[in-house]
C-alpha positions, 0 to 999 in steps of 0.5 A, a space after each residue: 642917319 636914315 635915308 631921308 636924312 641924307 637925301 635931305 642933306 644932299 643937293 642936286 642928286 642925280 643918277 645916270 644909267 650907264 648899263 649900255 655904255 659902260 663896262 665898269 658899272 651899271 649905274 655910275 654914278 649916283 651924284 650928290 653934293 654937300 655944302 661943307 666937308 663935314 656934310 659930305 662926310 655925313 652924307 657918305 656915312 648915311 649912305 653907307 649905314 643905310 646900305 650896311 643894314 641891307 648887308 651891302 658893303 662897298 668894294 672900296 671907299 676913296 676920299 673920306 678923310 678929306 671930305 671934298 669928293 668921296 667915292 663909294 664903289 658898290 660894283 654895279 653902283 658907284 656913288 660920288 658925293 662932292 663938295 658943291 663947288 667941286 661938283 660944279 667945277 668938274 661937272 662929271 655927270 655931263 661927261 656921259 650922254 646917258 639917261 638920268 634916273 629918278 632916285 626912286 628908280 634906284 635898284 636898292 629901293 
């Protein structure tokens, strides 16, 4: 799956720049949502495949089996892919008063 494919499948993507307000990561989180568990898993697999080609491996992966909320920990970047209904329910990206970044500004570009 190419970067373009998982970006097209993702809904409501955003990234928060937490460099100045977080001790555990610089860019927590890149958020994306999928409309089904299978789509959430496909988005996660596409991101992992893309970063693996650049020899970037996650420190940890959580939630991949159930496909409702998958967390990919890449140290300075933490990626959360949600089932759309869970993303709306938890509204995690609004917990921080942090600047939003365009996806084109991501450090792996």
